[in-house]
N, C-alpha and C positions, 0 to 999 in steps of 0.2 A: 788620842788617848785611848789606851788599851782597854779591851773590853774586860769587865771583873771576873774573875774565875768563881765558878759556883764551889758549895761548900762540900758538896759530896766528891767533887772531883780531887778536891785538895786532901780529902780525907781518904780517898781510895790511894792516892799517890803517896801519901804518906805511910801508909799501912803496907803498898808494895816495897817500899823504900826500904822500911825496918826489916821484913820478911827477907828480902833479897840481900840484905845486910848480913842478917843470922847466917842463911845459905853459904855466902861468902867466906864466913867465918867457920862454918862447919857445924854450927850448933842447931840448925834446922832440924827438928823432927816431925815425922808423919803421926798419923792418929795411932799408929800401934807402936809410936816410941822409937821405930827405926829412924836413922840419920838418914837425910834426903840428899841423893847426890846427884839427881837430874835436875836441871836447870828449868825444864818445862815443868816438873811438878812443883817446883819451888814456886813458879808463877801461878799454878792452880791454886795452891795452899794461899796465896796472898789474895787473889781476887776472891777467894772463898771468904777468907776470915773479913775482908773489905765489906763483902754484901753481908755477913752478919752483923757488922758494926754500924749497918746503915747506908752506906755508899750506894748509889744507884749506879750500878754496873749491869750492861745487858747478859744476859745468858750466853753461854757458848752456842755457836749454830752449829747444828746437827747436819751430817752428811745423809742426803736422802737418795 
């Protein structure tokens, strides 16, 4: 029997899926209102929104 998924993971996955879909359709906008063309920027926006909605996502590791 597979292990039960945590609610925060599914919340984060759903948020990333939604934002990436917007990016693919060309409807995703950054905070300044400009259209997002970079896939990396779209992922960053998705993870940021997921964190704000309460999903437990670790912070980006910094290069030291």
